Each structure stands twice: as C-alpha cells, then as structure tokens.
C-alpha positions in Angstrom: 0.3 -0.4 0.0 1.4 3.7 -0.8 1.6 5.7 1.7 1.5 9.7 1.6 4.0 11.6 3.5 2.6 14.9 5.2 4.2 17.5 6.0 3.5 20.4 8.0 5.6 24.1 8.9 4.9 25.9 11.9 3.8 29.4 10.5 5.7 30.5 13.6 8.8 28.9 12.4 8.6 29.6 9.2 7.9 32.4 6.8 4.9 30.3 4.8 2.9 27.6 6.1 2.6 24.4 3.5 1.4 21.1 3.2 3.6 19.0 0.8 2.6 15.4 -0.3 4.8 12.7 -1.9 4.7 9.0 -2.9 6.1 6.6 0.1 6.7 3.4 -0.6 6.4 0.9 2.0 8.9 -2.8 2.8 6.6 -4.5 0.9 6.4 -2.8 -1.9 10.3 -3.1 -2.3 10.3 -6.5 -2.7 10.7 -7.3 1.3 9.4 -10.5 2.8 7.8 -10.5 5.8 5.6 -12.6 8.1 1.6 -12.4 9.3 -1.2 -10.8 8.5 -1.6 -7.1 8.6 -4.8 -4.7 8.8 -6.3 -3.0 6.5 -4.0 -0.4 6.5 -1.0 -2.0 8.2 -0.4 0.3 11.2 -1.2 1.7 14.5 -4.8 2.9 13.5 -6.0 -0.5 12.3 -6.2 -0.4 15.8 -9.9 1.4 16.3 -10.1 4.3 18.4 -6.1 5.1 17.6 -5.4 8.8 16.5 -1.9 9.7 15.3 -0.3 12.9 14.2 2.6 15.1 13.7 4.2 18.1 12.7 7.1 18.7 10.7 10.4 21.1 11.4 12.4 21.7 8.6 14.8 25.1 7.7 17.8 26.2 6.8 21.2 24.6 5.7 24.7 24.8 6.3 26.7 25.7 9.2 25.1 25.0 13.0 23.9 28.1 14.7 22.5 27.3 17.8 19.4 28.6 18.2 19.1 29.4 14.3 19.4 26.0 12.8 19.5 24.1 10.6 16.3 22.5 11.6 15.6 18.9 11.2 13.4 18.3 14.3 9.6 17.7 14.9 6.8 16.4 17.4 4.5 13.4 16.8 1.1 12.3 19.1 -0.8 9.0 19.5 -3.9 9.5 21.3 -5.4 5.9 22.4 -8.8 6.1 22.1 -8.8 9.7 20.3 -9.7 13.1 20.9 -13.1 12.7 22.1 -12.7 9.9 25.0 -11.9 11.0 28.8 -11.1 7.4 29.7 -7.6 5.9 30.6 -6.6 2.7 28.8 -4.6 0.2 30.5 -0.9 0.4 30.0 2.8 -0.3 30.5 6.1 0.1 29.5 9.3 -1.8 29.2 13.1 -1.3 28.1 15.8 -3.0 26.7 18.6 -0.6 27.3 17.8 2.5 29.3 19.7 5.2 28.2 16.7 7.5 27.5 13.5 9.1 28.4 9.9 8.3 28.3 8.3 10.7 30.8 5.4 9.3 33.1 6.3 5.7 33.6 6.7 5.4 37.1 3.3 6.4 37.7 2.1 4.5 35.1 3.8 1.3 36.6 2.4 2.4 40.2 -1.0 2.4 38.8 -1.1 0.4 35.7 -3.6 2.5 33.5 -2.5 6.2 30.8 -4.2 8.9 31.3 -3.9 11.4 27.7 -2.0 10.9 24.8 1.7 9.4 24.2 4.1 12.2 22.4 7.3 11.4 20.6 10.1 14.2 20.0 13.9 15.0 20.2 15.8 14.5 23.8 16.0 18.3 24.2 12.6 19.2 23.9 10.9 16.7 26.2 9.8 19.2 28.8 8.3 22.1 27.1 6.1 19.2 24.8 5.4 17.5 28.0 3.7 21.0 29.8 2.0 21.9 26.7 0.5 18.2 27.5 -0.5 18.9 30.6 -2.3 22.3 28.8 -4.2 19.8 26.4 -5.6 17.2 29.5 -6.8 19.9 31.4 -8.1 22.1 28.8 -10.0 18.7 27.7 -11.6 17.9 31.0 -9.7 14.5 31.6 -10.9 13.5 35.5 -8.4 14.2 38.2 -6.3 17.4 39.0 -3.0 16.5 38.3 -1.2 14.6 35.7 2.1 12.5 34.5 1.6 12.6 30.8 4.1 10.7 28.6 6.5 12.1 26.3 9.3 9.8 24.9 12.3 10.8 22.7 15.4 9.6 20.7 18.2 11.8 19.6 18.4 13.9 16.3 21.5 15.9 17.0 23.9 14.7 13.8 21.5 16.7 11.8 19.2 19.0 14.0 20.6 22.2 15.8 19.1 20.5 19.1 20.2 22.8 21.6 18.1 25.2 20.0 14.7 23.8 21.2 12.8 24.6 18.1 9.9 22.5 18.8 7.4 24.4 20.8 4.6 24.2 22.6 2.4 25.1 20.2 3.9 22.5 17.7 2.9 20.1 20.0 -1.1 21.1 20.9 -1.0 21.3 16.3 0.0 17.9 16.5 -2.6 16.8 19.2 -5.6 19.3 17.3 -4.4 17.2 13.5 -4.2 13.9 15.0 -6.8 11.5 13.1 -7.5 7.9 12.5 -6.8 6.2 9.0 -3.3 6.0 7.0 -0.1 7.2 9.2 2.9 9.1 7.1 5.7 7.6 7.5 9.9 8.3 7.5 11.7 11.7 8.2 8.1 13.4 9.6 7.1 14.2 13.1 9.2 13.4 16.0 11.6 11.0 13.4 12.5 14.5 10.9 15.8 14.0 11.9 16.5 10.3 13.1 18.7 7.9 11.6 18.1 4.0 12.2 21.0 1.6 11.2 23.5 4.6 9.7 20.5 5.2 7.2 17.9 7.4 7.1 15.2 6.9 9.9 11.7 8.4 12.0 9.0 6.9 12.0 7.6 3.5 10.9 4.3 1.7 11.7 2.3 -1.8 11.0 -0.2 -4.1 12.5 -1.0 -7.6 12.4 -4.3 -9.3 12.5 -4.3 -11.7 15.5 -5.9 -15.3 15.7 -6.4 -16.9 18.7 -8.8 -19.8 20.1 -11.0 -17.0 21.8 -11.4 -14.4 18.9 -9.6 -12.4 16.5 -7.7 -9.4 18.1 -5.3 -6.5 16.7 -1.9 -5.3 17.4 -1.0 -2.1 16.0 3.2 -0.6 16.4 4.5 2.7 15.9 8.3 3.4 15.8 10.2 6.1 16.2 13.5 4.4 14.7 16.9 6.3 15.8 18.7 3.3 16.3 21.8 0.5 15.1 25.0 0.1 13.4 25.0 0.2 9.4 27.1 -2.9 9.0 24.8 -4.9 11.9 21.7 -4.5 9.6 20.4 -8.0 8.7 16.7 -7.5 6.2 15.0 -10.9 5.9 18.5 -12.9 7.2 20.5 -11.2 4.3 23.5 -8.9 5.5 22.4 -5.7 3.5 24.3 -3.2 5.9 28.0 -4.9 5.5 27.2 -4.8 1.7 25.9 -1.1 1.8 28.1 0.3 4.3 30.9 1.1 1.8 28.6 4.3 -0.5 26.1 4.4 2.2 27.6 5.5 5.7 26.5 9.0 7.0 29.2 11.7 6.0 30.0 15.4 5.9 28.9 17.1 2.7 31.7 19.9 1.6 31.2 22.9 -0.5 31.5 23.0 -3.8 32.2 25.2 -6.8 30.1 25.9 -9.7 27.2 25.2 -8.4 27.7 21.4 -8.3 26.2 19.0 -6.4 28.6 18.8 -3.2 31.2 16.2 -2.0 30.6 13.5 0.1 33.7 12.8 2.6 33.2 9.2 4.0 34.3 10.4 7.6 32.3 13.0 9.3 33.9 15.1 12.4 31.5 13.8 14.5 29.6 10.2 14.0 26.3 9.5 14.6 26.1 7.7 18.2 24.3 4.6 19.1 20.7 6.2 18.8 17.5 5.4 20.6 14.6 3.4 19.6 11.1 4.4 20.9 8.1 1.9 20.3 4.3 2.1 21.0 2.1 -1.1 21.1 -2.1 -0.7 20.5 -3.8 -4.2 21.0 -7.6 -4.3 21.3 -7.0 -7.4 23.3 -8.1 -6.8 26.8 -5.3 -7.3 27.9 -4.4 -6.3 32.0 -1.3 -4.0 33.5 0.9 -6.6 33.7 0.3 -8.2 30.3 0.8 -5.8 28.6 4.4 -5.3 30.7 4.8 -8.7 29.0 3.7 -7.4 25.6 5.9 -4.4 25.9 9.3 -6.6 26.1 8.5 -7.8 23.2 9.9 -5.1 20.7 13.8 -5.8 21.3 13.3 -9.4 19.4 12.3 -7.4 16.5 15.2 -5.3 16.9 17.3 -8.1 17.3 16.4 -9.9 13.7 17.5 -6.6 11.9 21.2 -7.2 13.9 20.9 -4.5 17.0 22.0 -5.5 20.3 20.5 -3.1 22.4 24.1 -0.8 22.9 25.0 1.1 25.3 24.4 4.4 25.1 20.8 3.7 23.0 17.8 3.8 25.0 15.4 1.5 23.6 12.3 2.0 25.3 8.6 0.7 24.8 5.5 0.9 26.2 1.8 -0.8 24.8 -1.9 -0.1 25.6 -4.7 -1.8 25.2 -8.0 0.0 24.0 -10.2 -3.1 25.4 -12.2 -2.0 28.8 -13.6 1.5 28.1 -15.2 2.2 30.9 -12.0 2.2 33.0 -12.6 5.6 34.4 -9.3 7.9 36.4 -11.2 9.0 39.5 -13.6 5.4 39.6 -14.8 5.5 43.2 -16.6 2.5 42.7 -16.4 -1.5 42.0 -16.4 -2.1 38.1 -16.4 -5.4 35.9 -13.5 -5.8 33.7 -12.4 -8.1 30.5 -9.7 -9.8 31.2 -7.3 -12.3 28.7 -6.0 -15.7 29.8 -2.1 -15.9 29.6 -1.6 -19.5 28.2 -3.0 -17.5 25.1 -0.6 -15.3 24.9 1.6 -16.2 22.7 0.2 -15.2 19.4 0.1 -11.2 20.5 3.8 -11.2 21.2 4.2 -13.1 17.7 2.3 -9.8 16.1 4.0 -7.5 18.2 7.5 -8.6 17.3 6.2 -9.3 13.5 4.4 -5.5 13.2 7.7 -3.9 15.1 10.0 -5.6 13.0 8.0 -4.5 9.8 7.7 -0.9 11.4 11.1 -0.3 11.5 11.4 -1.3 7.7 8.5 0.8 6.7 10.3 4.1 8.5 13.7 3.2 6.6 12.2 2.3 3.4 10.0 5.6 3.2 12.8 8.1 4.6 15.0 9.6 1.9 18.6 11.3 2.1 18.7 14.4 4.3 21.4 16.6 4.5 21.2 18.4 8.0 23.6 20.7 10.1 27.0 21.1 9.0 26.3 19.2 5.7 25.9 16.4 7.9 24.2 13.8 5.4 22.1 10.9 6.2 21.2 8.4 3.1 17.9 6.5 2.5 17.8 3.0 2.4 18.6 2.5 -1.8 15.3 0.6 -2.6 16.9 -1.4 -5.3 19.8 -2.4 -4.2 18.5 -3.7 -1.1 15.9 -5.4 -3.2 19.0 -7.1 -5.2 20.4 -8.4 -2.1 17.8 -9.4 -0.5 17.0 -11.3 -3.7 20.0 -12.8 -4.5 20.6 -14.3 -0.8 17.6 -16.1 -1.5 15.9 -14.5 2.0 12.0 -15.8 3.1 10.4 -14.7 6.0 11.9 -15.1 9.2 
C-alpha cells in the first residue's frame, strides 16, 4: 500500500505554512518478505480509536548556529482512544536499554493505566512537550487534579540544531489537534524528522497484525520512532544488507563544491552519529491487564534483534503497550466495575504479532525516509530500494 507523507510546517517558525504530499513506498512495496497478516492500513490506527498526528519542522542549511538552525525535527502524537474520549487505557512500559527518557513511567508502573496521549519528540524537547500536554489534558477536562503525561524521545543532533529548542508548545498542540485515524505518514516526519536508523535515514514507521486466537481475533498495532543501530549490523530478511551497502552509504559530511555542482561527501564526518535510540508504542484491542501489557512491551527488542541490533550501551530503547479494551475505565473511579480479561496461556499469538509488526514498522520507516542533509553538511542516505531488493533476492531470503 502506498503511503502519503505529510509535512506540516508551522507558521511561527517559517515564513509560510505549507503541506507537501509525496508518494512513500513501504517495505512490502520493494519486495521485502515479511511474516503475518497486516490489518487494512498496516498501521497502528488499525486498532480502532487510535489517532496519530505529526508536526514536521525543516528549515535552513549549512553551518550550525545554535537557536537558528539548521532545523530537522518535530513532534508526533498518539491518542489511544481519540480526542473525544477522556477514558484512560490499561498500559505498561519496558526497556531493553535505558539510555533515554519516557516521562510518566513511574506513575504508570504504580497504577497500571495511562491518561491522555503519548508524545514522541527529540531529546531536548521533552520538557516543553510535556508541559503542553498537561495543558491540553486540562483543557479537555480529563478527570483528575494533576497529570503526568507520557513523552518519549530520541536524539537528532547529527542532523538537527537540537540545542536550539525549536519544538515549541504550539507544535505539540498542533500535532494533537491534527491527530486522526486512517493512514499514518512515515519516514522523516514528526518526531522522526531528524532520526537515523542503522546508519540510514530513519524516522517514523508503523505496522499492524491481525491475530487469531482460540477465543477470537484481535489487532496489534505498532508505531516506532527509529533512531538506533550500526549500519554494518543491519540484516533484512536474514541478508547482510548493511555490510554490503556500508562502503557507499555511510553517513558523511557534504563539503562546499565549486560551480554549484553537487557537493562531495567525505566518508567520515567530524562527529559520527551515536548509538541512537528506539521508541516503540504498541496498541491492541485485546483485553489485556497491565501485567500482561508489561509482557507485550518486552517483545519489540526481539524485532530489533532480528534486524541485527544488540541494544548498545548508549541506546535508549524504551517501549510501551496499551489496550483500548475496557472503555468503562475512569481515572477517578470510586466504585467497583467489571473488566474483561484475557487468558495468559493464549498470549503467544499476541507476542508474535508485536515482534512481526515492530520489525515491519522499522523497515517501513527506513524505506519511506529519503536522503537528508542537515547541520554542518551532515548527510544521511535513504535506504537504496533497488540495491536492497537485489541483495535480499540474491541471498534467497525468506520471512524470518
């Protein structure tokens, strides 16, 4: 299915406001073999009620000037039950390496459910986004007198003026305002604008699986902000893609060229991208309780391992999972209620769905994202579709 990538540029940061629409292929479109049955949209929004919105900020080129740019960043909003609901969701979180931040996890761990949206942005914009979300929750009259919203981050400093604090409160609020069900833009959009995945351009990706169990059919949806991994480690459908492509596609620094020719790109930038980070949001309509969602939130690490990652020492690989079942939940509940529950012995199909959807979401992010040059001429190449297709085909790769 072809995705349309939406880039929203904010009036307060740019001279004009515009919407750019471009065709964005996905992993299946370029012949990558994958397991499982996706939902109609192959997106987290296949879980009924989930809404997603992105605000993408891109401005300037050339040398880094703190506070001025270049800007390659943004913010993404995921609203579990949609803007019209003030009911919490049962939720839980986990991590495979915790060199990062996801606010709200302490209170989530304590009580097992989440109020409001989940936001994803860059590392140094967590605070302003969190404050904006508190105001949004209050304005939407959520039950309660205080709130600890969930805001996660990955670092975009190789391409972006990340110390310039370009994400503002109004960008977070705009992402929430435009969040909607339906197709989800992927690649260099929203919080994923300046991100790098396995040394290639990364960003936002999503996928879903229809899971059949002995007691019924359920949907598992995943959205990732992909900013992790070392290029030479990348394996796609079992093929050592990263090792074959590293010579020609490693991140580099574009140097000024005479006569307006295409700038050359040195093999080694002055400051290489770090180990990066990975945020995964898992949604399901299966009636899972917090302890079961905690188990679901362990599984994205398996998908990262399938692709060759080891969760490196300075990578912030943080995952959360929520269930849209049990809509009768109330944040200020003062009476007994009955909730639907799911049997533990039947969790394996859901675990499998999470791993499959996370793997595909990562690949969708990389396939959709195109080459980007950011601060100080730092360039990160988009995954070369034809070469990946040829490597996977040559190695006789099959779904893992």
